[in-house]
Phi, psi and omega in degrees: 000149186257358180279081178242162184290350182271350180270157183269078178247098204226147165228144184247140170233141186250144180274315188227158175212151180238205189291331185288146181268111181260354185287159179114194183263132178238132185241141178206173179231119178267114182259117185212133173051042175083000177237170180228131181240125174286139173231142181228127177248131176249107187253128180233158177278146172232180179295332184253358182155253181224157165226147185220151178242139178245134171248147172231084188304324184282348173259359179072025181243149185210139171078029180264151187232156178233194196266308196229135171221135168236144177223109185212132180051046177072005181257126179254125178235124178241131180225146173223115177293320184290317181272356176058047178227161175216135176239129177238122181219153177248126178284117180232103184058250183254016184228142169252116182258121185202189184227134177256129182234129178215134179053037176082002181247135183252142178223142176290139176214109178255141183243140176224164179279348183297130177274004179266008180303125182222169180244129174268127182053051188310303180232144171297136178300118180291131188297336181275347181294132180293150181249131177289152359283142180283159181273009183224176183270136181230138181217128172283131186231160176226134175219163189244140168267101186291337180292325185244357179060038174248157182249130181250133182248138182204195180229131175250125176246137180235143178306321173215158182298322179255144179135175177234125191230151166294155185220155172231151173250128179269131183242122187285167174277186185290160186089157182291116185237141172274181187297339177268002187050046189290129179203134178050043176078003179251151178230073186300323181288331173295317180294315180296315181300315180299315183296313181294318182295320178292348178252022170091013183241127176288148183224132172246124174229148187212159177288136175304155177304134180079005181242139177053243186264003177270144179268177180106176183247110180290322190297328183265359186276149175247177178302324179295325177294318179293327175296322177298323177294323177296319177302322178294324178294322177297313179301321179295313180302327181290347177271352184268127181292341181279352187257131172282103188293346178270358182230054177254127179237169180237137173238115182242134178255130175060244176301328175300334177284349170270321183292319183304313176296326178301316181286318181295327178292333182270322183253105184288347180271005171289126189281327182193162173223148177239125181253114179259107184055041177281155184260140171251351182270149173298150189306316181297322180289321179295317180299319178292319179294317178300313180301314180297313183297315182293315182295322178293321178293336177272004178064034172286142186294150187296327179296318179293318178299314182296320179297315179297321178299316181293317182295310184286330174298320177297319179294317180295326178295326175297317178297315183298326185255009182282144175281159183301321184263014182285157176273074189298321183299315179294322179298314182293316181298317179298319179297315181293322178301316181290320185286318183276333178083189187288346182284354181252132182284163178295327178295320178293320177300314180297321181295314180294318180298314182297328178292332184271328188264009175285155187304318182297313184292319178302313179297319182294317180299321185277338188281130176248112184295342188302313182300324178288316180300326180295341181264355182277122183251345182282164177303142183228130168248120178237119182232157179208168179261139180303326184255021176289116179264348182271316173231080185309128192293313187301308183295319185281318180295323178297316179295319179299314182297315180298317181295317179296317180295321179299326180279358177093010179289129184256353184239083184232129175232126176235148181204136174253126180265127181296142172067011178263147179262196183294333178267006181064042173255144169293128190217178178260307186249332185090354180294144181302333181289355175275338190309314184285338184279341184273131180292320182293136177268317182207130186305124176302325179296319178292319177302314181296317180298315180299311183296315180299317181292317179300317181298327177295330181279327188262345181284000000 
Protein backbone atom coordinates (compact mmCIF):
# COMPACT_ATOMS: atom_id res chain seq x y z
CA UNK A 1 0.00 0.00 0.00
CA UNK A 2 1.20 3.51 -0.76
CA UNK A 3 -0.59 5.40 1.99
CA UNK A 4 2.43 5.89 4.26
CA UNK A 5 3.40 8.80 6.45
CA UNK A 6 6.44 9.48 4.28
CA UNK A 7 4.46 10.51 1.20
CA UNK A 8 3.23 14.06 0.67
CA UNK A 9 -0.52 13.53 0.96
CA UNK A 10 -1.45 16.83 2.55
CA UNK A 11 -4.14 19.47 3.58
CA UNK A 12 -3.40 22.82 5.10
CA UNK A 13 -5.33 24.93 7.63
CA UNK A 14 -4.23 28.42 8.59
CA UNK A 15 -4.41 30.13 11.97
CA UNK A 16 -3.98 33.78 11.05
CA UNK A 17 -4.13 36.06 8.09
CA UNK A 18 -3.24 39.61 7.35
CA UNK A 19 -3.74 41.97 4.45
CA UNK A 20 -1.98 40.03 1.74
CA UNK A 21 -4.01 37.66 -0.38
CA UNK A 22 -2.60 34.15 -0.16
CA UNK A 23 -5.64 32.42 -1.66
CA UNK A 24 -5.66 30.77 -5.06
CA UNK A 25 -3.43 28.31 -6.88
CA UNK A 26 0.30 28.17 -6.21
CA UNK A 27 2.66 26.16 -8.41
CA UNK A 28 6.19 24.99 -7.74
CA UNK A 29 8.86 22.44 -8.56
CA UNK A 30 10.55 20.40 -5.84
CA UNK A 31 14.04 19.43 -7.02
CA UNK A 32 15.43 16.46 -5.14
CA UNK A 33 17.97 13.71 -5.77
CA UNK A 34 18.29 14.42 -9.49
CA UNK A 35 14.55 14.53 -10.18
CA UNK A 36 11.94 17.27 -10.18
CA UNK A 37 8.40 17.01 -8.82
CA UNK A 38 5.66 19.51 -9.59
CA UNK A 39 3.54 20.54 -6.61
CA UNK A 40 0.33 22.57 -6.74
CA UNK A 41 -1.42 24.14 -3.75
CA UNK A 42 -5.03 25.36 -3.93
CA UNK A 43 -5.60 27.72 -0.99
CA UNK A 44 -9.09 28.92 0.00
CA UNK A 45 -10.49 31.04 2.84
CA UNK A 46 -12.48 29.48 5.68
CA UNK A 47 -14.26 30.93 8.70
CA UNK A 48 -11.17 30.38 10.84
CA UNK A 49 -8.41 31.08 8.33
CA UNK A 50 -7.49 28.97 5.32
CA UNK A 51 -7.82 25.48 3.95
CA UNK A 52 -5.66 24.14 1.15
CA UNK A 53 -5.47 21.18 -1.19
CA UNK A 54 -2.22 19.82 -2.61
CA UNK A 55 -1.69 18.03 -5.93
CA UNK A 56 1.46 16.19 -6.97
CA UNK A 57 0.93 15.59 -10.72
CA UNK A 58 4.16 13.66 -11.25
CA UNK A 59 3.22 11.20 -8.51
CA UNK A 60 -0.29 10.81 -9.90
CA UNK A 61 -1.93 12.16 -6.72
CA UNK A 62 -4.57 14.86 -6.44
CA UNK A 63 -6.60 16.55 -3.74
CA UNK A 64 -4.66 15.54 -0.63
CA UNK A 65 -4.56 17.66 2.49
CA UNK A 66 -2.30 18.24 5.52
CA UNK A 67 -2.39 19.67 8.98
CA UNK A 68 -0.94 23.10 9.72
CA UNK A 69 -0.41 26.45 7.99
CA UNK A 70 0.43 29.85 9.47
CA UNK A 71 0.66 33.06 7.48
CA UNK A 72 1.90 36.11 9.34
CA UNK A 73 3.90 39.16 8.26
CA UNK A 74 4.32 37.69 4.77
CA UNK A 75 5.75 34.44 6.14
CA UNK A 76 4.12 31.17 5.18
CA UNK A 77 4.86 28.13 7.34
CA UNK A 78 3.49 24.69 6.48
CA UNK A 79 4.05 21.71 8.77
CA UNK A 80 3.01 18.07 8.77
CA UNK A 81 3.73 15.86 11.75
CA UNK A 82 2.63 12.75 9.89
CA UNK A 83 4.63 13.38 6.72
CA UNK A 84 7.54 14.79 8.77
CA UNK A 85 8.03 17.89 6.66
CA UNK A 86 8.15 21.64 7.10
CA UNK A 87 7.94 24.40 4.50
CA UNK A 88 9.02 27.98 5.24
CA UNK A 89 8.42 30.67 2.62
CA UNK A 90 8.31 34.45 2.28
CA UNK A 91 5.64 36.07 0.10
CA UNK A 92 7.39 38.54 -2.21
CA UNK A 93 5.07 40.20 -4.70
CA UNK A 94 3.77 37.29 -6.81
CA UNK A 95 6.25 34.68 -5.55
CA UNK A 96 6.68 32.65 -2.37
CA UNK A 97 10.38 31.96 -1.89
CA UNK A 98 11.07 29.17 0.51
CA UNK A 99 12.61 25.90 1.65
CA UNK A 100 11.08 22.45 1.98
CA UNK A 101 12.54 20.22 4.70
CA UNK A 102 11.83 16.52 5.23
CA UNK A 103 13.68 13.91 7.27
CA UNK A 104 16.44 16.42 8.04
CA UNK A 105 17.14 17.27 4.38
CA UNK A 106 16.33 20.69 2.90
CA UNK A 107 15.39 21.55 -0.69
CA UNK A 108 14.53 24.91 -2.28
CA UNK A 109 10.87 25.28 -3.24
CA UNK A 110 9.51 28.48 -4.71
CA UNK A 111 5.81 28.92 -5.48
CA UNK A 112 4.20 31.17 -8.05
CA UNK A 113 0.68 31.78 -9.30
CA UNK A 114 1.70 31.10 -12.88
CA UNK A 115 -0.01 28.02 -14.34
CA UNK A 116 2.78 27.78 -16.89
CA UNK A 117 5.11 26.26 -14.31
CA UNK A 118 6.88 23.43 -16.05
CA UNK A 119 9.76 21.07 -15.52
CA UNK A 120 12.72 20.84 -17.83
CA UNK A 121 14.09 17.31 -17.99
CA UNK A 122 11.65 16.35 -15.24
CA UNK A 123 12.74 12.75 -14.87
CA UNK A 124 15.60 10.84 -16.30
CA UNK A 125 14.18 8.45 -18.86
CA UNK A 126 13.90 5.17 -17.02
CA UNK A 127 15.81 2.54 -18.94
CA UNK A 128 13.03 -0.06 -18.63
CA UNK A 129 10.31 2.11 -20.16
CA UNK A 130 9.36 0.84 -23.63
CA UNK A 131 10.08 3.08 -26.60
CA UNK A 132 7.56 3.61 -29.38
CA UNK A 133 6.76 2.22 -31.86
CA UNK A 134 5.86 -0.90 -29.91
CA UNK A 135 6.15 -4.36 -31.44
CA UNK A 136 2.56 -5.16 -30.45
CA UNK A 137 -0.96 -3.78 -30.87
CA UNK A 138 -2.18 -1.06 -28.50
CA UNK A 139 -5.67 0.35 -28.13
CA UNK A 140 -7.14 2.97 -25.79
CA UNK A 141 -10.43 1.62 -24.45
CA UNK A 142 -13.40 2.73 -22.37
CA UNK A 143 -15.72 0.48 -20.38
CA UNK A 144 -18.49 1.09 -17.87
CA UNK A 145 -19.18 0.00 -14.32
CA UNK A 146 -22.95 -0.36 -14.61
CA UNK A 147 -23.40 -0.73 -10.84
CA UNK A 148 -22.14 2.79 -10.19
CA UNK A 149 -22.62 4.36 -13.63
CA UNK A 150 -18.98 5.41 -13.90
CA UNK A 151 -16.74 5.11 -16.95
CA UNK A 152 -13.25 3.64 -16.74
CA UNK A 153 -10.58 4.48 -19.31
CA UNK A 154 -7.61 2.28 -20.01
CA UNK A 155 -5.25 0.63 -22.46
CA UNK A 156 -5.52 -2.85 -23.95
CA UNK A 157 -2.36 -4.34 -25.44
CA UNK A 158 -2.37 -7.44 -27.64
CA UNK A 159 0.62 -9.38 -28.98
CA UNK A 160 -0.89 -8.88 -32.44
CA UNK A 161 -4.05 -7.18 -33.65
CA UNK A 162 -5.48 -10.49 -34.85
CA UNK A 163 -5.53 -13.64 -32.75
CA UNK A 164 -6.92 -15.05 -29.50
CA UNK A 165 -4.82 -14.57 -26.39
CA UNK A 166 -4.78 -15.22 -22.63
CA UNK A 167 -5.18 -11.96 -20.75
CA UNK A 168 -4.47 -10.29 -17.43
CA UNK A 169 -5.99 -7.27 -15.73
CA UNK A 170 -3.59 -5.08 -13.73
CA UNK A 171 -4.98 -3.80 -10.41
CA UNK A 172 -3.27 -0.80 -8.80
CA UNK A 173 -2.27 -0.24 -5.19
CA UNK A 174 -3.84 2.26 -2.79
CA UNK A 175 -3.97 5.94 -3.55
CA UNK A 176 -5.18 7.50 -6.82
CA UNK A 177 -3.29 5.73 -9.60
CA UNK A 178 -3.35 6.08 -13.36
CA UNK A 179 -3.16 3.11 -15.71
CA UNK A 180 0.65 3.01 -15.50
CA UNK A 181 0.52 3.08 -11.68
CA UNK A 182 2.81 6.09 -12.08
CA UNK A 183 4.72 7.21 -9.00
CA UNK A 184 8.00 9.06 -8.43
CA UNK A 185 8.88 9.07 -12.11
CA UNK A 186 8.33 5.32 -12.47
CA UNK A 187 5.61 3.55 -14.47
CA UNK A 188 5.63 -0.03 -13.17
CA UNK A 189 2.39 -1.10 -14.88
CA UNK A 190 3.67 0.17 -18.23
CA UNK A 191 6.81 -1.92 -17.78
CA UNK A 192 4.86 -5.01 -16.70
CA UNK A 193 2.33 -4.62 -19.51
CA UNK A 194 5.04 -4.26 -22.12
CA UNK A 195 6.93 -7.32 -20.88
CA UNK A 196 3.88 -9.56 -20.72
CA UNK A 197 2.50 -8.47 -24.09
CA UNK A 198 5.82 -9.13 -25.80
CA UNK A 199 5.60 -12.61 -24.29
CA UNK A 200 2.22 -13.45 -25.78
CA UNK A 201 -0.18 -12.24 -23.06
CA UNK A 202 -2.83 -9.55 -23.55
CA UNK A 203 -2.98 -6.89 -20.83
CA UNK A 204 -5.71 -4.49 -19.73
CA UNK A 205 -4.72 -1.65 -17.41
CA UNK A 206 -6.89 1.35 -16.56
CA UNK A 207 -7.04 4.62 -14.61
CA UNK A 208 -8.58 4.34 -11.15
CA UNK A 209 -12.04 5.84 -10.80
CA UNK A 210 -11.78 9.63 -10.57
CA UNK A 211 -8.21 9.61 -11.93
CA UNK A 212 -7.02 10.85 -15.34
CA UNK A 213 -9.66 9.88 -17.92
CA UNK A 214 -11.84 7.72 -15.65
CA UNK A 215 -14.96 9.20 -14.04
CA UNK A 216 -16.26 8.72 -10.51
CA UNK A 217 -15.18 9.86 -7.05
CA UNK A 218 -11.97 8.33 -5.75
CA UNK A 219 -12.11 9.97 -2.31
CA UNK A 220 -15.31 8.23 -1.20
CA UNK A 221 -14.42 4.80 -2.63
CA UNK A 222 -13.44 1.75 -0.59
CA UNK A 223 -11.58 -1.43 -1.50
CA UNK A 224 -14.94 -3.05 -2.27
CA UNK A 225 -15.71 -0.28 -4.78
CA UNK A 226 -12.39 -0.85 -6.53
CA UNK A 227 -13.18 -4.58 -6.66
CA UNK A 228 -16.40 -3.67 -8.45
CA UNK A 229 -14.35 -1.80 -11.06
CA UNK A 230 -12.25 -4.93 -11.63
CA UNK A 231 -15.43 -6.92 -12.18
CA UNK A 232 -16.37 -4.41 -14.88
CA UNK A 233 -12.96 -4.89 -16.49
CA UNK A 234 -13.55 -8.65 -16.60
CA UNK A 235 -16.94 -8.15 -18.23
CA UNK A 236 -15.35 -5.89 -20.81
CA UNK A 237 -12.60 -8.38 -21.69
CA UNK A 238 -15.26 -11.04 -22.25
CA UNK A 239 -16.72 -8.91 -25.05
CA UNK A 240 -13.42 -8.87 -26.97
CA UNK A 241 -13.01 -11.50 -29.65
CA UNK A 242 -9.22 -11.41 -29.22
CA UNK A 243 -9.41 -12.67 -25.62
CA UNK A 244 -9.55 -16.30 -24.55
CA UNK A 245 -12.30 -15.92 -21.93
CA UNK A 246 -11.22 -19.15 -20.22
CA UNK A 247 -7.73 -17.75 -19.64
CA UNK A 248 -8.30 -14.44 -17.86
CA UNK A 249 -6.13 -13.71 -14.81
CA UNK A 250 -5.64 -10.85 -12.35
CA UNK A 251 -2.40 -9.21 -11.23
CA UNK A 252 -2.76 -6.99 -8.18
CA UNK A 253 -0.09 -4.84 -6.55
CA UNK A 254 -0.32 -3.92 -2.85
CA UNK A 255 -4.01 -3.10 -2.25
CA UNK A 256 -4.57 -4.68 -5.65
CA UNK A 257 -3.21 -7.86 -4.05
CA UNK A 258 -6.17 -7.71 -1.66
CA UNK A 259 -8.67 -6.95 -4.43
CA UNK A 260 -7.59 -9.80 -6.75
CA UNK A 261 -8.55 -12.56 -4.26
CA UNK A 262 -11.85 -10.78 -3.51
CA UNK A 263 -12.78 -10.94 -7.19
CA UNK A 264 -11.37 -14.45 -7.75
CA UNK A 265 -13.37 -15.79 -4.81
CA UNK A 266 -16.53 -14.41 -6.40
CA UNK A 267 -15.86 -15.27 -10.05
CA UNK A 268 -14.99 -18.93 -10.43
CA UNK A 269 -14.01 -18.45 -14.08
CA UNK A 270 -10.90 -16.43 -13.14
CA UNK A 271 -8.08 -18.70 -14.29
CA UNK A 272 -5.28 -17.45 -11.98
CA UNK A 273 -4.16 -14.54 -9.83
CA UNK A 274 -0.77 -12.97 -9.14
CA UNK A 275 -0.28 -11.05 -5.89
CA UNK A 276 2.54 -8.50 -5.92
CA UNK A 277 3.22 -7.45 -2.32
CA UNK A 278 -0.34 -8.42 -1.44
CA UNK A 279 -1.42 -8.43 2.18
CA UNK A 280 -2.62 -11.40 4.20
CA UNK A 281 -2.86 -9.49 7.48
CA UNK A 282 -5.91 -7.63 8.72
CA UNK A 283 -5.64 -3.92 8.03
CA UNK A 284 -5.01 -2.76 11.59
CA UNK A 285 -2.20 -5.28 12.04
CA UNK A 286 -0.61 -4.38 8.71
CA UNK A 287 -0.67 -0.65 9.49
CA UNK A 288 1.05 -1.21 12.84
CA UNK A 289 3.66 -3.50 11.30
CA UNK A 290 4.31 -1.03 8.48
CA UNK A 291 4.69 1.84 10.95
CA UNK A 292 7.12 -0.15 13.07
CA UNK A 293 9.26 -1.32 10.12
CA UNK A 294 9.53 2.13 8.54
CA UNK A 295 10.33 3.90 11.81
CA UNK A 296 12.97 1.34 12.75
CA UNK A 297 14.59 1.70 9.31
CA UNK A 298 14.62 5.48 9.93
CA UNK A 299 16.49 4.82 13.22
CA UNK A 300 13.75 6.21 15.43
CA UNK A 301 14.35 5.26 19.06
CA UNK A 302 12.57 2.19 20.41
CA UNK A 303 10.74 4.10 23.13
CA UNK A 304 9.10 6.36 20.55
CA UNK A 305 8.24 3.39 18.33
CA UNK A 306 6.68 1.54 21.26
CA UNK A 307 4.65 4.58 22.31
CA UNK A 308 3.33 5.03 18.77
CA UNK A 309 2.37 1.36 18.54
CA UNK A 310 0.31 1.59 21.72
CA UNK A 311 -1.42 4.83 20.71
CA UNK A 312 -2.38 3.75 17.19
CA UNK A 313 -3.33 0.24 18.28
CA UNK A 314 -5.79 1.87 20.66
CA UNK A 315 -7.20 4.05 17.89
CA UNK A 316 -7.61 1.11 15.54
CA UNK A 317 -9.38 -0.85 18.28
CA UNK A 318 -11.90 1.97 18.60
CA UNK A 319 -12.58 1.66 14.85
CA UNK A 320 -12.85 -2.14 15.06
CA UNK A 321 -15.44 -2.00 17.83
CA UNK A 322 -17.36 1.06 16.66
CA UNK A 323 -21.04 0.79 15.80
CA UNK A 324 -22.22 1.83 12.36
CA UNK A 325 -24.09 4.85 13.76
CA UNK A 326 -21.43 5.89 16.28
CA UNK A 327 -19.84 9.33 16.29
CA UNK A 328 -16.46 7.83 15.42
CA UNK A 329 -14.69 11.07 14.60
CA UNK A 330 -15.34 12.54 18.06
CA UNK A 331 -14.36 9.26 19.74
CA UNK A 332 -11.03 9.09 17.90
CA UNK A 333 -10.25 12.80 18.41
CA UNK A 334 -10.97 12.55 22.14
CA UNK A 335 -8.75 9.48 22.38
CA UNK A 336 -5.85 11.21 20.58
CA UNK A 337 -6.12 14.32 22.78
CA UNK A 338 -5.76 12.14 25.85
CA UNK A 339 -3.00 9.95 24.37
CA UNK A 340 -0.79 12.68 22.89
CA UNK A 341 -1.28 15.20 25.68
CA UNK A 342 -1.00 18.98 25.67
CA UNK A 343 2.02 19.06 23.37
CA UNK A 344 -0.14 18.31 20.32
CA UNK A 345 -2.23 21.06 18.72
CA UNK A 346 -5.90 20.71 17.83
CA UNK A 347 -4.99 21.00 14.17
CA UNK A 348 -2.63 18.04 14.48
CA UNK A 349 -5.30 16.02 16.29
CA UNK A 350 -7.80 16.78 13.53
CA UNK A 351 -5.31 15.85 10.81
CA UNK A 352 -4.53 12.45 12.36
CA UNK A 353 -8.21 11.81 13.10
CA UNK A 354 -9.33 12.63 9.56
CA UNK A 355 -6.84 10.16 8.12
CA UNK A 356 -8.34 7.37 10.21
CA UNK A 357 -12.07 8.09 9.86
CA UNK A 358 -12.29 8.35 6.07
CA UNK A 359 -14.33 5.54 4.42
CA UNK A 360 -11.35 3.83 2.79
CA UNK A 361 -9.32 3.65 6.00
CA UNK A 362 -12.20 2.42 8.16
CA UNK A 363 -12.86 -0.36 5.68
CA UNK A 364 -9.15 -1.19 5.42
CA UNK A 365 -8.66 -1.40 9.19
CA UNK A 366 -11.59 -3.78 9.55
CA UNK A 367 -10.95 -5.99 6.53
CA UNK A 368 -9.26 -9.35 7.09
CA UNK A 369 -8.07 -10.92 3.80
CA UNK A 370 -7.85 -14.42 5.30
CA UNK A 371 -11.55 -15.27 4.96
CA UNK A 372 -11.46 -14.26 1.30
CA UNK A 373 -8.22 -16.11 0.56
CA UNK A 374 -9.74 -19.32 1.94
CA UNK A 375 -12.35 -19.15 -0.83
CA UNK A 376 -9.86 -18.77 -3.70
CA UNK A 377 -9.54 -22.02 -5.66
CA UNK A 378 -7.62 -20.89 -8.77
CA UNK A 379 -3.79 -21.02 -9.03
CA UNK A 380 -2.04 -18.28 -7.03
CA UNK A 381 1.42 -16.77 -7.34
CA UNK A 382 2.25 -14.52 -4.38
CA UNK A 383 5.61 -12.72 -4.34
CA UNK A 384 7.22 -10.05 -2.21
CA UNK A 385 10.42 -8.15 -1.66
CA UNK A 386 12.75 -8.96 1.21
CA UNK A 387 13.11 -5.24 2.01
CA UNK A 388 9.45 -4.29 1.58
CA UNK A 389 8.65 -2.10 4.59
CA UNK A 390 5.07 -1.31 3.56
CA UNK A 391 3.77 -4.87 3.17
CA UNK A 392 6.53 -6.97 4.81
CA UNK A 393 6.91 -10.11 2.73
CA UNK A 394 7.65 -12.78 5.33
CA UNK A 395 4.67 -12.09 7.56
CA UNK A 396 2.18 -11.57 4.72
CA UNK A 397 3.21 -14.37 2.37
CA UNK A 398 3.13 -16.86 5.21
CA UNK A 399 -0.41 -15.78 6.15
CA UNK A 400 -1.54 -15.90 2.51
CA UNK A 401 -0.19 -19.41 2.02
CA UNK A 402 -1.77 -20.77 5.20
CA UNK A 403 -5.17 -19.28 4.31
CA UNK A 404 -5.10 -20.68 0.76
CA UNK A 405 -4.08 -24.12 2.00
CA UNK A 406 -6.82 -24.09 4.64
CA UNK A 407 -9.34 -23.48 1.86
CA UNK A 408 -8.07 -26.48 -0.09
CA UNK A 409 -6.12 -24.65 -2.78
CA UNK A 410 -3.55 -27.03 -4.28
CA UNK A 411 -1.77 -24.63 -6.68
CA UNK A 412 0.12 -22.08 -4.60
CA UNK A 413 3.51 -20.56 -5.28
CA UNK A 414 5.13 -18.02 -2.96
CA UNK A 415 8.54 -16.40 -3.28
CA UNK A 416 10.52 -13.67 -1.55
CA UNK A 417 13.03 -11.81 -3.74
CA UNK A 418 16.20 -10.61 -1.97
CA UNK A 419 16.91 -6.87 -1.81
CA UNK A 420 13.60 -5.80 -3.42
CA UNK A 421 11.35 -3.09 -1.94
CA UNK A 422 7.59 -2.55 -2.14
CA UNK A 423 7.82 -1.47 -5.78
CA UNK A 424 10.02 -4.49 -6.61
CA UNK A 425 13.13 -2.40 -7.15
CA UNK A 426 16.60 -3.48 -6.07
CA UNK A 427 17.27 -1.19 -3.12
CA UNK A 428 19.44 -0.47 -0.08
CA UNK A 429 17.03 0.21 2.79
CA UNK A 430 13.51 -0.30 1.44
CA UNK A 431 12.41 3.14 2.68
CA UNK A 432 9.90 4.92 0.42
CA UNK A 433 12.23 7.90 0.00
CA UNK A 434 14.48 5.65 -2.11
CA UNK A 435 11.82 4.92 -4.73
CA UNK A 436 12.52 7.95 -6.89
CA UNK A 437 16.29 7.65 -6.56
CA UNK A 438 16.45 4.13 -8.01
CA UNK A 439 16.86 3.84 -11.78
CA UNK A 440 15.22 0.42 -11.93
CA UNK A 441 11.42 0.45 -12.23
CA UNK A 442 10.67 -3.26 -11.72
CA UNK A 443 13.07 -6.13 -11.11
CA UNK A 444 13.78 -8.16 -14.29
CA UNK A 445 14.02 -11.29 -12.13
CA UNK A 446 10.51 -10.68 -10.80
CA UNK A 447 9.20 -9.94 -14.31
CA UNK A 448 10.64 -13.20 -15.56
CA UNK A 449 9.19 -15.18 -12.64
CA UNK A 450 5.71 -13.72 -13.16
CA UNK A 451 5.74 -14.35 -16.91
CA UNK A 452 7.09 -17.88 -16.61
CA UNK A 453 4.48 -18.80 -14.02
CA UNK A 454 1.58 -17.32 -16.03
CA UNK A 455 2.63 -19.24 -19.12
CA UNK A 456 2.54 -22.46 -17.10
CA UNK A 457 -1.11 -21.71 -16.23
CA UNK A 458 -2.32 -20.77 -19.70
CA UNK A 459 -0.42 -23.21 -21.94
